[in-house]
C-alpha positions in Angstrom: -11.5 10.4 24.6 -14.6 12.1 25.4 -15.7 15.8 25.5 -16.6 15.3 29.2 -13.0 13.2 30.5 -11.0 16.4 28.6 -13.1 18.8 30.2 -12.7 16.0 33.8 -8.6 16.1 33.1 -8.5 19.6 33.1 -9.8 20.1 35.9 -7.5 18.4 37.8 -4.7 19.9 35.4 -6.3 23.1 37.4 -6.0 21.3 40.7 -2.6 20.4 40.8 -1.6 23.8 39.3 -3.1 24.9 42.4 -1.0 23.2 44.3 2.5 24.5 43.3 3.3 27.9 45.3 6.0 30.3 43.2 8.5 30.4 45.8 8.6 33.6 46.9 4.7 34.7 47.1 2.5 32.3 48.7 0.0 31.7 46.1 0.1 29.1 44.4 1.1 29.7 40.2 -2.3 29.5 38.8 -3.7 32.2 41.4 -0.9 34.3 41.4 -2.0 34.6 36.8 1.1 32.6 35.7 -0.9 29.8 34.1 -2.6 31.4 30.4 -3.2 28.4 29.2 -3.8 24.6 29.9 -4.7 22.2 27.3 -5.0 18.5 27.3 -5.7 16.5 23.9 -7.7 13.6 22.9 -3.6 12.0 22.4 -3.3 13.1 26.5 -1.0 16.1 26.2 -1.1 18.4 28.6 0.2 21.7 26.7 1.0 24.9 29.7 1.3 27.9 29.1 2.8 29.6 31.9 4.4 32.6 32.4 7.0 34.0 36.1 6.7 37.1 37.9 9.8 38.5 36.6 12.0 37.1 33.9 15.6 37.3 35.6 13.3 34.9 38.3 16.0 32.6 40.1 13.9 29.7 41.4 12.4 29.6 37.2 14.2 25.6 36.4 12.9 24.5 39.0 9.6 26.2 39.4 8.8 24.1 35.3 10.4 21.3 36.4 7.7 20.6 38.9 4.9 22.1 36.9 5.9 18.6 34.2 5.8 16.4 36.9 3.3 17.7 39.1 0.5 17.3 36.1 2.8 14.2 34.8 0.5 12.8 38.2 -2.0 13.6 36.6 -4.7 10.3 36.1 -4.7 10.0 31.5 -1.6 12.6 30.8 0.7 11.1 29.5 3.0 14.0 28.1 3.5 17.3 29.5 4.6 20.4 26.9 5.8 23.2 29.2 6.0 26.1 27.2 7.2 29.8 29.3 6.6 33.1 27.8 6.7 36.3 28.9 4.4 38.2 25.6 1.9 39.0 27.7 4.2 40.4 31.1 2.7 39.2 34.4 1.5 42.3 35.9 -0.9 42.4 39.1 -3.4 41.8 37.7 -3.1 38.2 36.1 -3.6 37.8 40.2 -6.5 36.4 41.4 -9.3 37.8 43.8 -9.1 35.0 46.2 -5.0 35.9 46.4 -5.6 39.7 45.8 -7.1 38.7 49.2 -4.9 36.2 50.7 -2.0 38.8 50.5 -3.4 41.8 51.6 -4.1 43.8 48.3 -7.3 44.6 48.3 
């Protein structure tokens, strides 16, 4: 697998994540800053390291499952590892400028 192919799959993963919305905030999880890292390996494994807006989020299991299921549908992905972390803790500074505008925060 070439570097260009890996980059293309990673772009498609980002596109997919931008279509998953936080159940409590009307912004996609990518622009909300919940995605800390995306790594796609030549072995066709997509690793997504992410967080939640709060550790006690009642929708955590459903959101993680949706990330897993939707990324698994991306062409070229054979396995998905979703890693949930709270280090560093999520805060508003992680929200994209576009999402801040959307939420009326700037």
